C-alpha positions in Angstrom: 0.0 0.0 0.0 1.3 3.4 -1.0 0.1 6.7 0.5 0.7 10.1 -1.0 -0.2 13.4 0.7 -0.4 16.5 -1.5 -0.6 19.9 0.2 -0.9 23.3 -1.5 -2.4 26.8 -1.2 -4.7 28.0 -3.9 -4.7 31.6 -5.0 -7.5 33.2 -3.0 -9.3 34.2 -6.2 -9.1 30.6 -7.5 -9.8 28.6 -4.4 -13.5 28.2 -5.2 -12.7 27.1 -8.7 -10.2 24.6 -7.3 -12.9 23.1 -5.0 -15.3 22.9 -7.9 -12.8 21.0 -10.0 -12.2 18.6 -7.0 -16.0 18.1 -6.6 -16.2 17.3 -10.3 -13.6 14.5 -9.8 -15.6 13.0 -7.0 -18.9 13.3 -9.0 -17.2 11.4 -11.8 -15.8 8.8 -9.4 -19.2 8.3 -7.9 -20.5 7.2 -11.4 -17.9 4.5 -11.8 -16.6 1.5 -10.0 -12.9 2.2 -9.9 -10.8 -0.1 -7.7 -7.4 0.1 -6.2 -7.3 3.4 -4.4 -8.9 5.6 -1.8 -8.9 9.4 -2.2 -9.8 12.1 0.3 -9.5 15.8 -0.1 -9.7 18.4 2.7 -10.0 22.2 2.4 -8.6 23.8 5.5 -10.1 26.5 7.7 -8.1 29.3 6.0 -10.1 28.6 2.8 -7.1 28.4 0.5 -5.2 25.4 1.7 -6.0 21.9 0.4 -4.7 18.5 1.4 -5.2 15.4 -0.8 -4.6 11.9 0.5 -4.3 9.1 -2.0 -3.9 5.5 -0.8 -3.1 3.0 -3.5 -4.1 -0.5 -2.4 -2.1 -3.6 -3.2 -4.3 -5.3 -5.7 -3.3 -7.1 -9.0 -4.8 -4.6 -11.5 -5.5 -1.2 -9.9 -7.5 1.4 -11.8 -5.8 4.8 -12.2 -7.2 8.1 -11.1 -5.2 9.6 -13.9 -7.6 8.0 -16.4 -10.6 10.0 -15.0 -11.3 13.0 -17.4 -12.3 15.2 -14.5 -9.0 14.5 -12.7 -7.2 15.4 -15.9 -9.1 18.7 -16.0 -8.2 19.3 -12.3 -4.5 18.6 -12.9 -4.3 20.7 -16.2 -3.8 24.1 -14.5 -3.1 23.1 -10.9 0.2 25.1 -10.7 -1.6 28.1 -12.2 -4.2 28.0 -9.4 -1.6 27.8 -6.7 0.3 30.5 -4.8 3.2 28.1 -4.4 3.9 24.7 -6.1 2.1 21.7 -4.6 4.3 19.5 -2.4 3.7 15.8 -2.6 5.0 13.6 0.2 5.0 9.8 0.7 3.4 8.8 4.0 3.2 5.7 6.1 -0.1 4.8 7.6 0.2 4.3 11.3 -3.5 3.7 12.1 -7.0 4.4 11.0 -10.6 3.8 11.7 -13.2 3.2 9.0 
């Protein structure tokens, strides 16, 4: 299992657009039956900081989030929507509940 955490700050004037693009990804994911990963996104209290957590499960033939058109649209101008470049970090799951 591989876990990646992505953290960034959107430009204040583009934070709502960023959230809408994220919501479009989840709306598209809800229509399908993709296997092999878990994805959660959080918008922090400051309104411009976002944290994405991807967990890729150890299965034989995982689906790819990169194949989802709404995810491609989200990624297309992510650097342009940010005040600073996004930082991705590998993480190790210590514990979890549900």
